[in-house]
ROMAR-813389 format. One record per residue: chain; x, y, z of N, C-alpha, C in turn. Coordinates in nm, 4 decimals. Example, Ala and Ser with C-alpha at 12.3 -4.5 7.8 and 13.67 -1.06 7.14 Angstrom:
<recs>
+--------+----------+----------+----------+----------+----------+----------+----------+----------+----------+
! cadena !      nxx !      nyy !      nzz !     caxx !     cayy !     cazz !      cxx !      cyy !      czz !
+--------+----------+----------+----------+----------+----------+----------+----------+----------+----------+
!      A !   1.3190 !  -0.5690 !   0.7800 !   1.2300 !  -0.4500 !   0.7800 !   1.3200 !  -0.3300 !   0.7800 !
!      A !   1.2850 !  -0.2250 !   0.7080 !   1.3670 !  -0.1060 !   0.7140 !   1.2900 !   0.0030 !   0.7870 !
+--------+----------+----------+----------+----------+----------+----------+----------+----------+----------+
</recs>
This chain:
<recs>
+--------+----------+----------+----------+----------+----------+----------+----------+----------+----------+
! cadena !      nxx !      nyy !      nzz !     caxx !     cayy !     cazz !      cxx !      cyy !      czz !
+--------+----------+----------+----------+----------+----------+----------+----------+----------+----------+
!      A !  -0.6790 !   0.5563 !   0.1751 !  -0.6953 !   0.4422 !   0.0799 !  -0.6467 !   0.5017 !  -0.0415 !
!      A !  -0.5410 !   0.4576 !  -0.1426 !  -0.4787 !   0.5334 !  -0.2149 !  -0.4209 !   0.4656 !  -0.3019 !
!      A !  -0.4890 !   0.5203 !  -0.4662 !  -0.4635 !   0.3981 !  -0.6310 !  -0.2998 !   0.3882 !  -0.6162 !
!      A !  -0.1867 !   0.2494 !  -0.6728 !  -0.0539 !   0.2810 !  -0.6188 !   0.0323 !   0.1656 !  -0.6684 !
!      A !   0.1645 !   0.2682 !  -0.7904 !   0.2002 !   0.1110 !  -0.8405 !   0.2480 !   0.0588 !  -0.7515 !
!      A !   0.1910 !  -0.0480 !  -0.7633 !   0.2869 !  -0.1515 !  -0.6518 !   0.4418 !  -0.2018 !  -0.7460 !
!      A !   0.5430 !  -0.1909 !  -0.6306 !   0.6422 !  -0.3208 !  -0.6110 !   0.7142 !  -0.4552 !  -0.5786 !
!      A !   0.7496 !  -0.5063 !  -0.6711 !   0.7941 !  -0.6887 !  -0.6951 !   0.7233 !  -0.7635 !  -0.6098 !
!      A !   0.7368 !  -0.7517 !  -0.4859 !   0.6998 !  -0.8151 !  -0.3068 !   0.5439 !  -0.8253 !  -0.3576 !
!      A !   0.4692 !  -0.6544 !  -0.3278 !   0.3478 !  -0.6342 !  -0.3398 !   0.2688 !  -0.7385 !  -0.4802 !
!      A !   0.3666 !  -0.6793 !  -0.5600 !   0.3074 !  -0.7922 !  -0.6965 !   0.3107 !  -0.9341 !  -0.7112 !
!      A !   0.3790 !  -0.9390 !  -0.5716 !   0.4357 !  -1.0856 !  -0.5713 !   0.2886 !  -1.1695 !  -0.4996 !
!      A !   0.2352 !  -1.0661 !  -0.4247 !   0.1477 !  -1.1113 !  -0.3580 !  -0.0443 !  -1.1161 !  -0.4065 !
!      A !   0.0101 !  -0.9804 !  -0.5207 !  -0.1735 !  -0.9679 !  -0.5624 !  -0.1913 !  -1.1226 !  -0.6736 !
!      A !  -0.0717 !  -1.1564 !  -0.7155 !  -0.0421 !  -1.2815 !  -0.8502 !  -0.1060 !  -1.4010 !  -0.7169 !
!      A !  -0.0050 !  -1.3998 !  -0.6120 !  -0.0327 !  -1.5296 !  -0.5085 !  -0.1651 !  -1.5509 !  -0.5163 !
!      A !  -0.2694 !  -1.4455 !  -0.4756 !  -0.4440 !  -1.3979 !  -0.4698 !  -0.4420 !  -1.4447 !  -0.5345 !
!      A !  -0.4448 !  -1.4265 !  -0.7255 !  -0.5384 !  -1.4516 !  -0.7714 !  -0.5607 !  -1.6128 !  -0.8045 !
!      A !  -0.4040 !  -1.6621 !  -0.8031 !  -0.4422 !  -1.7456 !  -0.7889 !  -0.4825 !  -1.8393 !  -0.7075 !
!      A !  -0.4590 !  -1.8203 !  -0.5513 !  -0.5878 !  -1.9136 !  -0.4613 !  -0.7627 !  -1.8178 !  -0.4956 !
!      A !  -0.7708 !  -1.6716 !  -0.5192 !  -0.9405 !  -1.7251 !  -0.5840 !  -0.9682 !  -1.8054 !  -0.6412 !
!      A !  -0.8902 !  -1.8356 !  -0.7244 !  -0.9177 !  -1.8788 !  -0.8317 !  -0.9437 !  -2.0766 !  -0.8131 !
!      A !  -0.9143 !  -2.1176 !  -0.6276 !  -0.9101 !  -2.1915 !  -0.5594 !  -1.0207 !  -2.2067 !  -0.4891 !
!      A !  -1.1211 !  -2.0827 !  -0.4683 !  -1.2466 !  -2.0501 !  -0.3645 !  -1.3464 !  -2.1393 !  -0.3816 !
!      A !  -1.4311 !  -2.2220 !  -0.3113 !  -1.5718 !  -2.2027 !  -0.3212 !  -1.6958 !  -2.0992 !  -0.2834 !
!      A !  -1.7166 !  -2.1166 !  -0.3908 !  -1.8559 !  -2.0071 !  -0.4191 !  -1.9230 !  -2.0781 !  -0.4352 !
!      A !  -2.0308 !  -2.1712 !  -0.4530 !  -2.1034 !  -2.1725 !  -0.5125 !  -2.2627 !  -2.0311 !  -0.4987 !
!      A !  -2.1990 !  -2.1070 !  -0.3681 !  -2.3873 !  -1.9837 !  -0.2901 !  -2.3738 !  -1.8502 !  -0.3527 !
!      A !  -2.2324 !  -1.7500 !  -0.3042 !  -2.2022 !  -1.6074 !  -0.3128 !  -2.1889 !  -1.5881 !  -0.4456 !
!      A !  -2.0855 !  -1.7436 !  -0.5428 !  -2.0292 !  -1.6533 !  -0.6585 !  -1.9461 !  -1.5830 !  -0.6228 !
!      A !  -1.9088 !  -1.5486 !  -0.5401 !  -1.7898 !  -1.3738 !  -0.5291 !  -1.6892 !  -1.4483 !  -0.4981 !
!      A !  -1.5907 !  -1.4779 !  -0.5345 !  -1.4510 !  -1.5151 !  -0.4963 !  -1.3478 !  -1.4168 !  -0.4879 !
!      A !  -1.3060 !  -1.4749 !  -0.3590 !  -1.2060 !  -1.4267 !  -0.2946 !  -1.0932 !  -1.5052 !  -0.3074 !
!      A !  -0.9480 !  -1.3890 !  -0.3008 !  -0.8532 !  -1.4657 !  -0.2824 !  -0.7321 !  -1.3942 !  -0.1357 !
!      A !  -0.6793 !  -1.4491 !  -0.0925 !  -0.5658 !  -1.3922 !  -0.0134 !  -0.4547 !  -1.4492 !   0.0177 !
!      A !  -0.2831 !  -1.3738 !  -0.0575 !  -0.2434 !  -1.4138 !   0.0033 !  -0.0846 !  -1.2875 !   0.1838 !
!      A !  -0.0927 !  -1.3772 !   0.1972 !   0.0430 !  -1.2943 !   0.3527 !   0.1325 !  -1.3051 !   0.3284 !
!      A !   0.2590 !  -1.2153 !   0.3046 !   0.3480 !  -1.1995 !   0.3273 !   0.4251 !  -1.1790 !   0.4986 !
!      A !   0.5067 !  -1.2797 !   0.5548 !   0.5198 !  -1.2715 !   0.6932 !   0.6492 !  -1.1606 !   0.6750 !
!      A !   0.7388 !  -1.1532 !   0.8280 !   0.8380 !  -1.0806 !   0.8914 !   0.9581 !  -1.1285 !   0.8789 !
!      A !   0.9409 !  -1.2877 !   0.8468 !   1.0680 !  -1.3721 !   0.8318 !   1.0089 !  -1.3615 !   0.6690 !
!      A !   0.9291 !  -1.2951 !   0.5354 !   0.9367 !  -1.3166 !   0.3873 !   0.8781 !  -1.4576 !   0.3526 !
!      A !   0.8145 !  -1.5133 !   0.4149 !   0.6880 !  -1.5876 !   0.3753 !   0.6007 !  -1.5394 !   0.3836 !
!      A !   0.5436 !  -1.6216 !   0.2370 !   0.3847 !  -1.5840 !   0.1914 !   0.2254 !  -1.7224 !   0.1873 !
!      A !   0.1997 !  -1.6482 !   0.2280 !   0.0664 !  -1.7416 !   0.3227 !  -0.0549 !  -1.7731 !   0.2736 !
!      A !  -0.0981 !  -1.8464 !   0.1879 !  -0.2650 !  -1.7902 !   0.0985 !  -0.3732 !  -1.8559 !   0.1013 !
!      A !  -0.5267 !  -1.8143 !   0.0612 !  -0.6105 !  -1.8874 !   0.1203 !  -0.6954 !  -1.8301 !   0.0383 !
!      A !  -0.8444 !  -1.9106 !   0.0188 !  -0.9103 !  -1.8765 !  -0.0653 !  -1.1045 !  -1.9049 !   0.0018 !
!      A !  -1.2013 !  -1.8499 !  -0.0025 !  -1.2992 !  -1.7726 !   0.1589 !  -1.3327 !  -1.9470 !   0.0913 !
!      A !  -1.3757 !  -1.9902 !   0.1490 !  -1.4781 !  -2.1672 !   0.1467 !  -1.5868 !  -2.1065 !   0.1862 !
!      A !  -1.7045 !  -2.1739 !   0.1410 !  -1.9180 !  -2.1176 !   0.1399 !  -1.9426 !  -2.2591 !   0.1604 !
!      A !  -2.0183 !  -2.2042 !   0.3199 !  -2.1091 !  -2.3655 !   0.3704 !  -2.2231 !  -2.3083 !   0.2950 !
!      A !  -2.3137 !  -2.4497 !   0.3435 !  -2.4402 !  -2.4224 !   0.3547 !  -2.5139 !  -2.3519 !   0.4636 !
!      A !  -2.4698 !  -2.4056 !   0.5605 !  -2.5165 !  -2.3191 !   0.6590 !  -2.3781 !  -2.1640 !   0.6717 !
!      A !  -2.4497 !  -2.0956 !   0.6040 !  -2.3812 !  -1.9586 !   0.5709 !  -2.3197 !  -1.9580 !   0.7390 !
!      A !  -2.2973 !  -1.9367 !   0.8257 !  -2.2461 !  -1.8893 !   0.9230 !  -2.0988 !  -1.9719 !   0.9360 !
!      A !  -2.1420 !  -2.0372 !   0.8763 !  -1.9558 !  -2.1634 !   0.8930 !  -1.8943 !  -2.1143 !   0.7664 !
!      A !  -1.9303 !  -2.0147 !   0.6833 !  -1.8477 !  -1.9667 !   0.6214 !  -1.6783 !  -1.8990 !   0.6498 !
!      A !  -1.6063 !  -1.9405 !   0.5310 !  -1.4692 !  -1.8733 !   0.5980 !  -1.4049 !  -1.8090 !   0.4865 !
!      A !  -1.3881 !  -1.6700 !   0.5507 !  -1.2596 !  -1.5822 !   0.4183 !  -1.1423 !  -1.6300 !   0.4326 !
!      A !  -1.1528 !  -1.5989 !   0.2549 !  -1.0180 !  -1.5676 !   0.2152 !  -0.8872 !  -1.5405 !   0.3360 !
!      A !  -0.9173 !  -1.4048 !   0.3553 !  -0.7706 !  -1.3368 !   0.5020 !  -0.7847 !  -1.4501 !   0.5631 !
!      A !  -0.9137 !  -1.4556 !   0.6604 !  -0.8597 !  -1.5619 !   0.7848 !  -0.7731 !  -1.6935 !   0.7832 !
!      A !  -0.8801 !  -1.7393 !   0.6232 !  -0.7724 !  -1.8682 !   0.6085 !  -0.6586 !  -1.8783 !   0.5347 !
!      A !  -0.5985 !  -1.8182 !   0.4843 !  -0.4903 !  -1.7544 !   0.4688 !  -0.3931 !  -1.7165 !   0.6448 !
!      A !  -0.4290 !  -1.5925 !   0.6797 !  -0.3501 !  -1.5966 !   0.8276 !  -0.3505 !  -1.7124 !   1.0033 !
!      A !  -0.4927 !  -1.8116 !   0.9454 !  -0.4710 !  -1.9555 !   0.9865 !  -0.3792 !  -2.0475 !   0.9364 !
!      A !  -0.4233 !  -2.0039 !   0.8279 !  -0.2165 !  -2.1177 !   0.7605 !  -0.0733 !  -2.0052 !   0.8145 !
!      A !  -0.1003 !  -1.8906 !   0.8100 !   0.0813 !  -1.8090 !   0.8028 !   0.0273 !  -1.9030 !   0.9592 !
!      A !  -0.0342 !  -1.9437 !   1.0644 !   0.0096 !  -1.9098 !   1.2313 !   0.0860 !  -2.0296 !   1.2390 !
!      A !  -0.0717 !  -2.1392 !   1.1280 !  -0.0212 !  -2.2768 !   1.2141 !   0.1409 !  -2.3366 !   1.1139 !
!      A !   0.1733 !  -2.2586 !   1.0613 !   0.2617 !  -2.3117 !   1.0216 !   0.4112 !  -2.2186 !   1.1075 !
!      A !   0.3396 !  -2.1839 !   1.1607 !   0.4525 !  -2.1084 !   1.2897 !   0.5039 !  -1.9401 !   1.2278 !
!      A !   0.4002 !  -1.8602 !   1.1914 !   0.3889 !  -1.6975 !   1.0924 !   0.3736 !  -1.6832 !   1.1790 !
!      A !   0.4080 !  -1.6289 !   1.2834 !   0.2881 !  -1.4767 !   1.3974 !   0.3047 !  -1.3749 !   1.3224 !
!      A !   0.3982 !  -1.3410 !   1.2734 !   0.3887 !  -1.1288 !   1.2157 !   0.4327 !  -1.1471 !   1.1219 !
!      A !   0.2892 !  -1.0526 !   1.0848 !   0.2264 !  -1.0336 !   0.9541 !   0.2375 !  -0.8793 !   0.9188 !
!      A !   0.2833 !  -0.8613 !   0.8241 !   0.4083 !  -0.8025 !   0.7203 !   0.2658 !  -0.6836 !   0.5981 !
!      A !   0.1900 !  -0.8265 !   0.4995 !   0.1405 !  -0.7584 !   0.4437 !  -0.0160 !  -0.8184 !   0.3947 !
!      A !  -0.0850 !  -0.7994 !   0.3478 !  -0.1397 !  -0.8660 !   0.2779 !  -0.2432 !  -0.8635 !   0.1645 !
!      A !  -0.2002 !  -0.9291 !   0.0372 !  -0.3344 !  -0.9352 !  -0.0719 !  -0.4345 !  -0.9885 !  -0.0651 !
!      A !  -0.5930 !  -0.8808 !  -0.1154 !  -0.6749 !  -0.9263 !  -0.1440 !  -0.7602 !  -0.9499 !  -0.2676 !
!      A !  -0.7641 !  -0.9499 !  -0.3312 !  -0.7988 !  -1.0454 !  -0.4547 !  -0.9853 !  -1.0612 !  -0.5669 !
!      A !  -1.0415 !  -1.0148 !  -0.6245 !  -1.2051 !  -1.0708 !  -0.6441 !  -1.1625 !  -1.0195 !  -0.7368 !
!      A !  -1.2646 !  -1.0760 !  -0.8679 !  -1.3451 !  -1.0178 !  -0.9487 !  -1.4318 !  -0.8987 !  -0.9774 !
!      A !  -1.4222 !  -0.8606 !  -1.0937 !  -1.4961 !  -0.7406 !  -1.0861 !  -1.4457 !  -0.5506 !  -1.1045 !
!      A !  -1.5161 !  -0.4432 !  -1.0816 !  -1.4883 !  -0.3022 !  -1.1173 !  -1.3944 !  -0.2666 !  -0.9643 !
!      A !  -1.5141 !  -0.3377 !  -0.8603 !  -1.4208 !  -0.2623 !  -0.7248 !  -1.3099 !  -0.3370 !  -0.6676 !
!      A !  -1.2234 !  -0.2737 !  -0.5544 !  -1.1786 !  -0.3339 !  -0.5411 !  -1.1987 !  -0.4084 !  -0.3807 !
!      A !  -1.2264 !  -0.4815 !  -0.3256 !  -1.2196 !  -0.5786 !  -0.2002 !  -1.2351 !  -0.4864 !  -0.1142 !
!      A !  -1.2813 !  -0.5027 !   0.0526 !  -1.2505 !  -0.4598 !   0.1154 !  -1.3173 !  -0.5731 !   0.2896 !
!      A !  -1.1853 !  -0.5551 !   0.3442 !  -1.2267 !  -0.7131 !   0.4604 !  -1.2970 !  -0.6916 !   0.5615 !
!      A !  -1.3635 !  -0.7396 !   0.5817 !  -1.4856 !  -0.7944 !   0.6229 !  -1.4657 !  -0.7312 !   0.7676 !
!      A !  -1.5261 !  -0.7336 !   0.8722 !  -1.5155 !  -0.6976 !   1.0474 !  -1.4691 !  -0.7615 !   1.0975 !
!      A !  -1.5107 !  -0.9101 !   1.0683 !  -1.4322 !  -1.0748 !   1.1359 !  -1.2450 !  -1.0681 !   1.1093 !
!      A !  -1.2114 !  -1.0246 !   0.9473 !  -1.0893 !  -1.0264 !   0.9381 !  -1.0268 !  -0.9141 !   0.9703 !
!      A !  -1.0719 !  -0.8292 !   0.9572 !  -0.9552 !  -0.6734 !   0.9713 !  -0.9340 !  -0.7431 !   1.1739 !
!      A !  -1.0257 !  -0.8005 !   1.2030 !  -0.9654 !  -0.8857 !   1.3731 !  -0.8532 !  -0.8779 !   1.3586 !
!      A !  -0.8977 !  -1.0713 !   1.2947 !  -0.7942 !  -1.1246 !   1.3259 !  -0.6903 !  -1.0690 !   1.2022 !
!      A !  -0.7068 !  -1.0030 !   1.1849 !  -0.5394 !  -0.9675 !   1.1173 !  -0.5401 !  -0.9126 !   1.1808 !
!      A !  -0.5249 !  -0.7581 !   1.2984 !  -0.4866 !  -0.7085 !   1.3444 !  -0.4172 !  -0.7169 !   1.4637 !
!      A !  -0.4939 !  -0.8964 !   1.5263 !  -0.4176 !  -0.9478 !   1.6326 !  -0.2387 !  -0.9846 !   1.6041 !
!      A !  -0.2183 !  -1.0035 !   1.4652 !  -0.0817 !  -1.0377 !   1.4046 !   0.0153 !  -0.9454 !   1.3435 !
!      A !  -0.0816 !  -0.8691 !   1.3186 !   0.0027 !  -0.7882 !   1.2165 !  -0.0717 !  -0.6268 !   1.2621 !
!      A !  -0.0512 !  -0.5699 !   1.3485 !  -0.1497 !  -0.4416 !   1.3544 !  -0.0950 !  -0.3245 !   1.2649 !
!      A !  -0.0100 !  -0.3492 !   1.1529 !   0.0699 !  -0.2187 !   1.0927 !   0.0465 !  -0.2215 !   0.9716 !
!      A !  -0.0339 !  -0.3940 !   0.9768 !   0.0476 !  -0.4317 !   0.7802 !   0.0250 !  -0.3587 !   0.6698 !
!      A !   0.0054 !  -0.4261 !   0.5885 !   0.0067 !  -0.3076 !   0.4464 !  -0.1226 !  -0.3970 !   0.4361 !
!      A !  -0.2237 !  -0.3643 !   0.3340 !  -0.3115 !  -0.3923 !   0.2862 !  -0.3801 !  -0.3685 !   0.1249 !
!      A !  -0.3126 !  -0.4070 !   0.0338 !  -0.3804 !  -0.4067 !  -0.1364 !  -0.4855 !  -0.5274 !  -0.1757 !
!      A !  -0.6010 !  -0.3820 !  -0.1961 !  -0.6865 !  -0.4666 !  -0.2711 !  -0.6815 !  -0.4468 !  -0.3796 !
!      A !  -0.7560 !  -0.5862 !  -0.3916 !  -0.6963 !  -0.5412 !  -0.6160 !  -0.8212 !  -0.6416 !  -0.6921 !
!      A !  -0.8208 !  -0.6285 !  -0.8248 !  -0.9715 !  -0.6735 !  -0.8823 !  -0.8168 !  -0.7799 !  -0.9278 !
!      A !  -0.8654 !  -0.8597 !  -1.0415 !  -0.8384 !  -0.8758 !  -1.1423 !  -0.8020 !  -0.8458 !  -1.3084 !
!      A !  -0.9077 !  -0.7403 !  -1.3233 !  -0.8648 !  -0.6627 !  -1.4334 !  -0.7718 !  -0.5602 !  -1.3840 !
!      A !  -0.7827 !  -0.5908 !  -1.2906 !  -0.6467 !  -0.4431 !  -1.2337 !  -0.5771 !  -0.3519 !  -1.1785 !
!      A !  -0.7120 !  -0.3589 !  -1.1751 !  -0.7353 !  -0.2091 !  -0.9980 !  -0.6567 !  -0.2502 !  -0.9113 !
!      A !  -0.5953 !  -0.1193 !  -0.7686 !  -0.4991 !  -0.1498 !  -0.7033 !  -0.5470 !   0.0127 !  -0.6186 !
!      A !  -0.5326 !  -0.0346 !  -0.4864 !  -0.6271 !   0.0311 !  -0.4009 !  -0.5356 !  -0.0022 !  -0.2565 !
!      A !  -0.4870 !   0.1185 !  -0.2290 !  -0.3174 !   0.0902 !  -0.1106 !  -0.3171 !   0.0862 !  -0.0109 !
!      A !  -0.3271 !   0.0430 !   0.1216 !  -0.3781 !   0.0973 !   0.3204 !  -0.3254 !   0.0875 !   0.3866 !
!      A !  -0.3549 !   0.0982 !   0.5219 !  -0.2892 !  -0.0006 !   0.6256 !  -0.4225 !  -0.0393 !   0.6887 !
!      A !  -0.3927 !  -0.1462 !   0.7297 !  -0.5031 !  -0.1782 !   0.8704 !  -0.4762 !  -0.1544 !   0.9896 !
!      A !  -0.4847 !  -0.0344 !   0.9609 !  -0.4933 !   0.1070 !   1.1521 !  -0.5982 !   0.1374 !   1.0404 !
!      A !  -0.5657 !   0.2369 !   0.9284 !  -0.6882 !   0.3403 !   0.8660 !  -0.8445 !   0.2269 !   0.8310 !
!      A !  -0.8425 !   0.0551 !   0.8778 !  -0.9519 !  -0.0022 !   0.7744 !  -0.9806 !  -0.0443 !   0.9468 !
!      A !  -0.9183 !  -0.0177 !   0.9755 !  -0.9718 !  -0.0459 !   1.1594 !  -0.8759 !  -0.0069 !   1.2797 !
!      A !  -1.0164 !   0.0595 !   1.3191 !  -0.9220 !   0.2488 !   1.4092 !  -0.9424 !   0.1934 !   1.5453 !
!      A !  -0.8613 !   0.2633 !   1.5989 !  -0.8812 !   0.2060 !   1.7346 !  -0.9267 !   0.0913 !   1.8194 !
!      A !  -0.8643 !  -0.0242 !   1.7221 !  -0.8570 !  -0.1558 !   1.7569 !  -0.9182 !  -0.1543 !   1.8967 !
!      A !  -0.9100 !  -0.3007 !   1.8930 !  -0.9548 !  -0.4003 !   2.0040 !  -0.7685 !  -0.5485 !   1.9788 !
!      A !  -0.6637 !  -0.5319 !   2.0417 !  -0.6600 !  -0.6062 !   2.0531 !  -0.5468 !  -0.6841 !   2.2239 !
!      A !  -0.4518 !  -0.7803 !   2.1793 !  -0.4349 !  -0.8328 !   2.2966 !  -0.3995 !  -0.7667 !   2.4303 !
!      A !  -0.2742 !  -0.6189 !   2.3684 !  -0.2483 !  -0.5325 !   2.5119 !  -0.4170 !  -0.4821 !   2.5924 !
!      A !  -0.4565 !  -0.5129 !   2.5128 !  -0.6743 !  -0.4562 !   2.5907 !  -0.6366 !  -0.5397 !   2.7290 !
!      A !  -0.6095 !  -0.6904 !   2.6888 !  -0.6520 !  -0.8081 !   2.7942 !  -0.4792 !  -0.7927 !   2.8660 !
!      A !  -0.3993 !  -0.7209 !   2.8352 !  -0.2836 !  -0.7706 !   2.8962 !  -0.2166 !  -0.8456 !   2.8499 !
!      A !  -0.2034 !  -0.8867 !   2.7864 !  -0.1480 !  -0.9986 !   2.7017 !  -0.0428 !  -0.9157 !   2.6325 !
!      A !  -0.1239 !  -0.8377 !   2.5189 !   0.0013 !  -0.8151 !   2.4249 !   0.1238 !  -0.7678 !   2.5007 !
!      A !   0.2310 !  -0.7649 !   2.4005 !   0.3696 !  -0.7440 !   2.4261 !   0.4335 !  -0.6265 !   2.3216 !
+--------+----------+----------+----------+----------+----------+----------+----------+----------+----------+
</recs>
């Protein structure tokens, strides 16, 4: 991972993710997360975490954004920005990393705080030796 100055397209992802963070429903953890995904068709889809009293039913912002993109017909993901408040940039959970890998194994990952910290990495760095469709004989 590296701290990095972002270009305009990545800053736009961070801006959209920040807006989505404000829409998060996090009454239990109070940890609001926003995510924005850019597809290879240059479309942006976003999501926020949505908690539930039955904790296992909680949905992370990253997966919310992926499911929105796929539902809109965008299955090739290029980059994601994930934004939280606080001092340290977030890190996607294992379930989110796996779901992201399905549609963008080489995607750029921008981890950011509302205070301006940025960390840039790739999904391959976050999920080495990943399991994907090719291992099932279903990948192209």
